[in-house]
C-alpha positions in Angstrom: 30.4 39.8 120.7 34.0 40.7 119.1 32.8 38.3 116.2 30.3 40.0 115.3 31.8 43.3 115.4 34.5 41.9 113.3 31.9 40.4 111.0 29.7 43.2 110.6 33.2 45.5 110.0 34.2 42.8 107.6 31.0 43.1 105.3 31.5 46.5 105.9 35.0 47.1 104.2 33.7 44.7 101.5 31.1 46.4 100.4 32.9 49.9 100.6 35.7 48.1 97.9 32.7 47.2 95.8 31.2 50.5 95.9 35.3 52.3 94.8 35.8 49.5 92.8 32.9 49.7 90.6 33.4 54.1 90.4 36.9 53.5 90.0 39.0 53.6 87.1 41.4 51.0 86.2 44.4 52.7 87.1 42.9 53.6 90.5 41.4 50.2 91.3 44.9 48.9 90.3 46.6 50.9 92.5 43.9 50.3 95.6 44.3 46.3 95.0 48.6 46.0 94.4 47.8 48.4 98.2 46.1 45.6 99.8 48.1 43.2 98.7 51.2 45.0 100.1 49.3 45.7 103.3 47.8 42.2 103.8 51.1 40.4 103.4 52.8 43.3 105.7 49.9 42.3 108.3 49.9 38.4 108.2 53.4 38.7 109.0 53.1 41.5 111.9 49.9 38.6 113.0 52.2 35.6 113.1 55.5 37.7 115.2 52.6 38.7 117.6 51.1 35.1 118.2 54.8 33.6 118.7 55.0 32.2 115.4 58.3 33.2 114.4 59.8 30.5 112.4 56.6 30.8 110.2 57.0 34.6 110.2 60.7 34.5 108.8 59.6 32.0 105.8 56.9 33.9 104.9 59.0 37.3 104.9 61.6 35.5 103.2 59.4 34.3 100.2 57.3 37.2 100.5 59.8 39.9 99.9 60.2 39.7 96.2 57.0 39.7 95.5 56.4 43.0 97.8 59.1 44.6 96.7 57.8 44.1 92.5 53.9 44.8 93.7 55.6 47.9 94.8 57.5 48.4 91.8 54.5 48.2 90.0 52.8 50.5 92.1 55.2 53.3 92.2 56.3 53.2 87.8 53.4 55.9 87.4 55.4 58.4 89.2 58.1 58.8 86.6 
């Protein structure tokens, strides 16, 4: 049952993302996708820490930190 709810939630979220991307401007879509990328990186590391895979989480944190910093810089470039 939890998997059915998860799949249903992912389908609703995917449809909402599709609808937003169809109606948004290029700048709004780019900022949303960059925010999603940063959020997914942080969520992945958090899940790995919770499941006890600390070495893998540490390696991913070390590898993804420059990428997340660059994405964050690109995301905040318009706020000058």
